[in-house]
C-alpha positions as CSV (number, residue, x, y, z in Angstrom):
1,M,-45.5,-116.7,-66.0
2,L,-44.4,-118.8,-68.7
3,I,-47.5,-121.3,-67.2
4,E,-49.3,-118.4,-67.2
5,D,-49.0,-117.5,-70.3
6,L,-49.4,-120.8,-72.0
7,A,-52.8,-121.2,-70.0
8,T,-54.2,-117.5,-71.1
9,A,-53.4,-118.4,-74.5
10,W,-55.0,-122.0,-74.3
11,A,-58.3,-120.3,-72.7
12,L,-58.6,-117.4,-75.1
13,G,-58.9,-120.5,-77.8
14,I,-56.9,-121.0,-81.3
15,G,-55.3,-118.1,-82.7
16,A,-54.7,-116.1,-79.1
17,P,-51.7,-114.1,-79.3
18,T,-48.8,-115.9,-77.4
19,R,-45.6,-114.2,-76.0
20,G,-43.8,-117.3,-77.7
21,K,-40.9,-115.6,-79.4
22,Y,-40.3,-113.4,-75.8
23,W,-39.7,-117.1,-74.0
24,Q,-37.7,-118.1,-77.2
25,E,-35.5,-114.9,-77.0
26,K,-35.3,-114.9,-73.1
27,A,-33.9,-118.9,-73.2
28,A,-31.6,-118.0,-75.7
29,K,-30.1,-115.3,-73.5
30,R,-30.1,-117.3,-70.8
31,Q,-28.0,-120.3,-72.6
32,K,-25.9,-117.7,-73.5
33,I,-25.0,-116.8,-70.1
34,L,-24.8,-120.5,-68.9
35,D,-22.3,-121.4,-72.2
36,A,-20.1,-118.0,-71.2
37,A,-20.3,-119.4,-67.1
38,K,-19.2,-122.8,-68.3
39,S,-16.1,-121.9,-70.2
40,G,-13.3,-119.8,-69.9
41,R,-11.4,-117.9,-67.1
42,P,-14.0,-115.5,-65.3
43,S,-13.5,-111.9,-65.3
44,L,-11.6,-110.5,-62.2
45,L,-13.1,-107.9,-60.2
46,S,-13.0,-104.6,-61.0
47,G,-14.5,-101.5,-59.8
48,S,-14.4,-102.7,-56.6
49,P,-15.2,-99.7,-53.7
50,A,-11.4,-98.8,-52.2
51,E,-12.6,-101.0,-48.8
52,I,-14.7,-103.6,-48.8
53,S,-15.5,-103.7,-45.0
54,E,-19.2,-105.4,-44.8
55,P,-19.3,-107.9,-42.4
56,F,-21.5,-110.6,-44.8
57,T,-19.4,-110.1,-47.4
58,V,-16.6,-110.6,-45.5
59,M,-17.3,-113.5,-43.5
60,L,-19.7,-115.6,-45.7
61,W,-18.0,-114.3,-49.0
62,G,-14.4,-114.3,-48.5
63,V,-13.7,-111.1,-50.4
64,T,-11.7,-108.4,-48.7
65,S,-9.9,-105.4,-50.0
66,D,-6.8,-107.7,-49.5
67,T,-8.3,-110.6,-51.4
68,V,-9.2,-108.2,-54.2
69,G,-6.1,-107.0,-54.9
70,E,-4.0,-110.6,-54.9
71,W,-6.7,-111.8,-57.5
72,L,-6.3,-109.0,-59.7
73,R,-2.7,-109.1,-59.1
74,A,-3.0,-113.3,-59.7
75,G,-5.1,-112.1,-62.5
76,E,-2.2,-110.5,-64.6
77,V,-0.3,-114.0,-64.5
78,E,-1.0,-116.8,-66.9
79,A,-2.8,-119.4,-64.5
80,K,0.0,-122.4,-66.1
81,D,2.5,-119.7,-64.0
82,L,0.8,-119.2,-60.9
83,N,2.0,-122.1,-57.9
84,Q,0.5,-120.8,-54.8
85,L,-2.5,-119.1,-54.2
86,K,-3.6,-117.3,-50.9
87,G,-7.2,-117.5,-49.3
88,F,-8.5,-117.5,-46.1
89,A,-7.3,-119.9,-43.5
90,S,-11.0,-121.4,-42.9
91,S,-10.2,-124.7,-41.5
92,A,-6.9,-125.7,-39.5
93,G,-4.4,-128.4,-40.8
94,I,-2.1,-129.0,-43.7
95,A,-3.5,-132.0,-46.4
96,E,-1.4,-132.7,-49.7
97,G,-3.0,-135.1,-52.4
98,P,-4.3,-135.0,-56.0
99,A,-6.9,-132.0,-56.8
100,R,-10.2,-132.8,-58.3
101,V,-11.4,-129.9,-59.8
102,L,-15.3,-129.8,-59.8
103,K,-17.1,-126.8,-61.6
104,L,-20.2,-129.0,-62.3
105,L,-22.7,-130.1,-59.9
106,E,-23.0,-133.1,-61.7
107,D,-19.0,-133.7,-61.7
108,I,-19.0,-134.8,-58.0
109,V,-19.4,-138.0,-59.2
110,K,-16.0,-138.3,-60.1
111,L,-14.6,-137.3,-56.9
112,Q,-12.5,-140.1,-55.7
113,P,-11.4,-140.8,-52.0
114,G,-8.5,-139.1,-50.7
115,E,-8.5,-136.2,-53.1
116,I,-8.7,-132.6,-52.4
117,L,-11.9,-131.0,-53.4
118,V,-11.6,-128.0,-55.8
119,A,-14.6,-125.4,-56.4
120,P,-15.8,-122.3,-57.0
121,C,-18.0,-123.1,-53.9
122,T,-20.1,-126.0,-52.1
123,N,-23.4,-125.9,-50.9
124,P,-25.4,-128.5,-48.3
125,S,-26.2,-131.0,-51.0
126,W,-22.2,-131.4,-51.1
127,A,-22.3,-132.2,-47.3
128,P,-21.7,-135.8,-48.1
129,V,-18.5,-135.6,-50.1
130,F,-16.7,-134.3,-47.2
131,T,-16.1,-138.1,-45.5
132,K,-14.0,-138.7,-49.1
133,I,-12.0,-136.1,-49.2
134,K,-8.6,-134.8,-47.5
135,G,-9.3,-131.2,-47.4
136,A,-10.7,-128.4,-49.4
137,V,-9.8,-125.6,-51.8
138,T,-12.7,-122.8,-53.0
139,D,-13.0,-119.7,-55.1
140,I,-15.2,-118.1,-53.0
141,G,-16.0,-118.1,-49.2
142,G,-15.1,-116.7,-45.9
143,L,-15.0,-118.1,-42.2
144,T,-18.5,-118.7,-42.3
145,S,-19.2,-120.4,-45.7
146,H,-20.2,-123.9,-46.5
147,A,-17.2,-125.4,-46.8
148,A,-15.5,-123.6,-43.8
149,I,-18.3,-124.5,-41.7
150,V,-18.4,-128.2,-43.0
151,S,-14.4,-128.7,-43.2
152,R,-14.4,-127.7,-39.5
153,E,-17.3,-130.1,-38.2
154,Y,-15.2,-133.0,-39.9
155,G,-11.7,-131.8,-39.2
156,L,-10.5,-131.2,-42.6
157,P,-8.1,-128.4,-43.5
158,A,-9.7,-126.0,-45.6
159,V,-8.6,-122.8,-47.6
160,T,-11.5,-120.8,-49.0
161,G,-11.8,-117.4,-51.0
162,T,-8.8,-118.1,-53.0
163,G,-10.5,-116.7,-56.3
164,L,-8.9,-117.9,-58.6
165,A,-8.3,-121.8,-57.7
166,T,-10.8,-123.7,-60.3
167,S,-8.7,-121.5,-63.3
168,V,-5.4,-122.3,-61.8
169,I,-5.3,-125.8,-60.2
170,K,-6.3,-128.8,-62.6
171,T,-7.5,-132.0,-62.1
172,G,-4.9,-134.6,-60.8
173,D,-2.1,-131.8,-59.3
174,I,-0.5,-132.3,-56.4
175,I,-1.6,-129.8,-54.2
176,K,-0.7,-128.7,-50.9
177,L,-3.3,-126.8,-48.6
178,D,-2.3,-125.2,-45.5
179,G,-5.9,-124.6,-43.6
180,S,-3.7,-122.4,-40.9
181,T,-2.0,-120.0,-42.9
182,G,-4.6,-120.1,-45.9
183,M,-1.8,-121.1,-48.4
184,V,-2.4,-123.7,-51.3
185,T,0.7,-124.9,-53.1
186,I,0.7,-126.7,-56.8
187,V,3.2,-129.3,-55.6
188,K,3.8,-130.8,-58.9
189,R,1.2,-130.3,-62.3
190,A,-0.4,-133.0,-63.5
191,K,0.6,-134.6,-67.3
192,A,-1.5,-132.9,-70.0
């Protein structure tokens, strides 16, 4: 639409009205949204239905009535006071090692061999990093999420749908994940 606007204004000639102010306001609004998403702890779910049973929501995103309740209870506690998170047991096995929290795609180059990937979620462009990691933990995702499927393909333990992993776990924390029970434990906090 922006290009169409520009082409129309150009075709009409000098002095033709443009929607420049509209596009600037739209860009400023989107920048505020991006800035808010990059900073701080995301607000937890509220106003969710009494029972979440829609299969796509459960299997792909890992959102159930139980997980929402768990996230809300965890949200009442300071992140530094949480030492254990519950999520979906998405790929069997146990791994322990240093966490690498990746909230932005450009941070993926910081991932070191032997670390445990902690991310909001993963997508197919992240597949090559699964050869480096010991395991994966995600905020969102169920049994059919990308992180779960690729972890099973590579024989890596994974816990998905923790809701809070990227807010509670910090890069350098030593964590233990159990992909058979869905538990993630912070064994030792990284020095600040």
